[in-house]
N, C-alpha and C positions, 0 to 999 in steps of 0.2 A: 394480366390487365396492364395496359400501358397507362401510366398515371398522368401523362401530359398531352395536351393538344396545343399545337403551334399554328399560328395564323399570321399571314402577311397579306395586307391589302394595299392596292395601288389606287390613289385618287388623283384627280385633276383639279387644280385650283386656278381660278382666273381673276386676276386683279382684285385681290381681297386682303383681309387682315385676319390673322389667327388670334393674336393677343391684342387687347384693347386698353390696358391700363396705362402703359407708357409707350404706346405705338407698337409696331410689329417687332417681335423678338427676332434677333438674328445671331448667327455665330460665324466665325471666320474659318473657312476651310483652307488649311495651309498647303495642301498638296496641289490644289488647283487655283489658289490665290483668289478666292471669291468669297464674298459675303452672301450667305444664304439664310432664308427664313426657316423657322420651325415653330411647331406648336408643342408645348411641353407634354410629357407623359401624364402629368397631373391634370392638364386641361382635357386631354383625350379621355382620361378615365372619368372625369366629371361629366363629359358629354355622353359617354356610354351609360353611366348611371342615370343621367337625366332621361335618356331614351328608354332605359329599362323600366324605371318607375312610372314613366308616362304610359308605356305599353301595358303595364299591369294595373294602371289606374290606382296607384297607391302613393301615399305621401313618403317623402324622405324623412329620415330620423330627425327629431328635434335636437338642435345643437344649442347648448347654453353658453352665451358669451359672458365672461366674468371680468369685472373691473374692480380695482381698488381705488380709494381716494387717498392720495398722498398727503404728506404734511403740508405741502404747498397748495392744497385744495385742487389738485389736478387729477384727472382720471388716468389711471394706469391700466393698460390692457394686459390681462392675465390669460393663462391657458384656457382655450374653449373646452367645454366638457361634452363628450359624446356619451350617449346613453349606454354604449357597449352592449347592444341588444340585437342578436341575430334575427329577431322577429321582423325587424326592419330590413327590407331587401337590400337597400344600399349599404347597410352595415354588414350584412352577411357576405355580400359580394365585394364590397369596397374595403372592409377591414376597419379597425378603429385603434385609437390610442388615447388613454386618459391617465393623466398624472396629476399630482398635487391635491388629490382628494382621497387620502388613505392609500391603499395599495395601488400600484400601477397596473392597469389592465391594457393588454396589447394583443391585437389580432392582425396578423399579416394578411393582406388581401390575397385570395387565390388567383387573382389576375396580375400578371407582370406585364406592364404596358410601356412600350417605348415612346419616345417623342415621335411626332409626325415630322419627317424631314425629307429633303429631296431624294428621289431615287438615285440621282447623281448630281453633284454640284453644277454640272454643265447643263442639267435639264430643268433648272428652276432659277429664278432670279428675283431681284427686288428693284423697285423703281420708286422715285419720289415725286410728289406733286404738291402744289400749293392749292388748298381749298379756300372757298370764300363762303361767308354768310352774307348774302347780298339781297337788299331790299331797295336798291337805288332806283328801280323802275317804278316804285309806288310811294313817292315821298309823302303824299297826303295821309296815307294810312300808317306810316311808320315814323312817328316823331323822334327827334333826337334830344336826349337829355345830357346835360353836362354838369358834373359835380365838382366843386372846388372844396376839398376837404369833405365836410358833412353837409355843405350847403348846396342845394339845387339851384343853379342859375336860372334866371328868367330869360325869356326870349330876347329881351332888349340887352341884357348883360352878355348873352352869347354873341349877338351881332356886334356889340362893341368890342368884345375880345377878338373876334375874327377880323374886324376891320383894322384894328391896331397891329395885328400880327400877320396879316396877309395869309390866313389859313381858311380851309374849308372843312366841313364835317360830313363826309360821305356816309351814306347808309350801307356801308360795306366793311366787313371785317375779314382780313386775311388769316388763314390758318396754315402756317408754313410747314414744310418738311414732313409731309405725311407719307409714310412708307407703305407700299403695297407689294404683294408678292403674287407670283403665278408660276405654274409649271406642274411637273409630275412629282407626287409626294407618296411616301410609303409610311406605314406604321406596322409594328409587330406586337403580337399578344401571345403570351404563354398562359395557358389555363392549367392550374394544378388541381386535378380531379380529386386528389386525396383530401384536400381541405375545402373544396368548392361548397359542399353542403355539410361539412363536419366541423364542429367546434370543440376545441380541446377542453377537457375538464381538469387538466393538471393544475394544481394549486401552487407549484413551485415557481412557475412563470405563468401566471394565470391570464386566460382570456376572459374568464367569467368569474363573477362572485359566486359563492356557494348558494346564496339566495336565488340568483338567476338560474343556476344549474337546476335547482329543485323546481323552479317555475317552468323551465323548458320541459322537464320530465313530465310535469303535470299537463303540458300541452301536447304530449304524444311524441316528443323527440326520442329517438331510439338510442339506447346505450350500446356502444360498440367500441372498436379500437382501430387505429391505423398505425403507420410506422412511427408516428410521433407520440403514441400512447393512447390512453383512454379518451373517448370523445363522445359527443352526442351528435346524432345524424338527423337531419330534417326528414320528416315522413315522406314517403314516395309520392303521395297524391299532391303534396305541395311542391315537390321537386318537378313533377310533370307539368305543373302550371308555370314554373319559373323558367325551365329550360328553353322552350320556344321563344320566350320573350328575351332571354339572354342572347340566344343565337341571333335574333333580329337586331338587338342593340349593338352587338359587336361589329355588325356589317353596315348598319344604316344610321349611325349617329351623325349628327351635324353640329358644327360650331355655330351657334345662333345668337349668342349674347352680343348686343350692341352692333349688329351687323347691318343696320338699315341702309347705310351709305355704301356698303361694300359687299353686298350679298353675292355669294357664289354657290352654285349647286354642289360643288365639291363632289362630283359624281364618282362613284366607284368604278374603276376600269377593269380590275382583275383581282382575284382572290386565290391564295394558295393555302392549303390546309394539310398538315402532316403531323405525325408523331415524332418526326426527326427534324430538329431545327435547321440542320445544315441544308436540307433540301429546299427550304424556303428561299434562301439566298440565291440559289441557282434557278429557281422557277420564275422569279420576278427580279430582273437585274438589268444592268446597262453594260454595254460593251464599248470600249474605246476604239475608235477608227481614225485613221489618218486621211485627211482630206487636203491634199497638197501639203502646205506647211502648217495647216491648222489641225488640231486634235479635237475631235467631236465625240459625243457620247450617244450611242444608239440604244434606245430602250428595247428590251427583249422580254417576251413571254415564252417560257420554255416548258412545255407539257411533258418533257421526257426527263426532267431533273429529279423525279421521285415523289413529288407532292401531287395532291389532287388540285387541279387548277381550273378555275371558273372565270370565263372571259365575257364581259358584258358588251353590248352593242356599241356604246360610245368609245370603247377602247380602240376601235378601228379608225377613229379620228386621229390618233396619235402614234399608233404602233401597227405595223403590218401583222394582221392576225388571220387565222383560218377558221377557228372553231368558236367564234363569238356567238352568243345566244341571248335572246330576250329574257330568259328565265334563269340566267346564270346566278344571280344573287339568291333566288329562291332555292336553287339546287345546293348552293354553298350553305345556306341556312339549314337545309335538311341534313346535310353531311354533319354539321356541328351538332344538331339535335341527336342524330344517331350515335355519335361518339359519346356525348354526355349521358344519354340514356342507357347505353350499354355497360357503363361502369358499375361495378357492384359496390355501392357506397357502404352498405351495412356489413359486408363480409370482406374487408380489405386484408385482414390478417388471417392466414390459413392455419 
């Protein structure tokens, strides 16, 4: 039994934003002297878990946010508490960490997820634009308010101020230096089948409390063992429900938060699946070519590199392809389902 599934997917992004808190996240590539955009592995993981729980129509685990009131009567943010309960699908697949409330509980996620980053620094870029919030074409429906400290000025006071200072009050606000990105991006996922549906019962470095272990046994979880020691395994009928939804989520997630202005389909172009991580890098890659005095990167899909490769129709927009198909993502999903269902979760130790 091979305990790992490795996945690489190629996506196309068009004039969009991956991260929205402080604008687009970027890093500097020193070899090619370029600033490139990325989406963190944590954001990719959250997007996958959102798609998974939505597909199963189940709620995410409730997270408790804790605060202390300091001596200065200020709120101090403390460690959020996870329920540490694999009954919640996002906990089982996403893992957990809970400290500061008795013994520390920690489960490493069976999914190792990379950042989504350019296939090659020369195949993606960032650009900046100034946005506006503009209502200057409808002045009657959009009044202008001016405050001086806490005082709201009257219309007469506003006109007096503008006359004395030769100013105007446009119904337009500029939002400067908004960074957008576009190009070809990849992300990698490693699935550890040994822990995908198995939770350790070891109490030296516990994942679960003793009470939760007994509760899971009462719900039909199977006592077994893996290379890490004794564990409880999710019953097969529940695994068979989760596996297709997980395969779908790994390939069909989208970054959707706060994307109203900058929506991109982020369509999947190609997928490579293997039990050998090295074959992924060869299956979906870029090749440097010399074009006169300029160095360029050519994206390549290589079906002879050792991985199972699935190429979608939109891929031919950006890469010369031969075997693209309309059902490529469906076939990749089915391959993931077969690999996850064929693993013997209950009998890992012979």
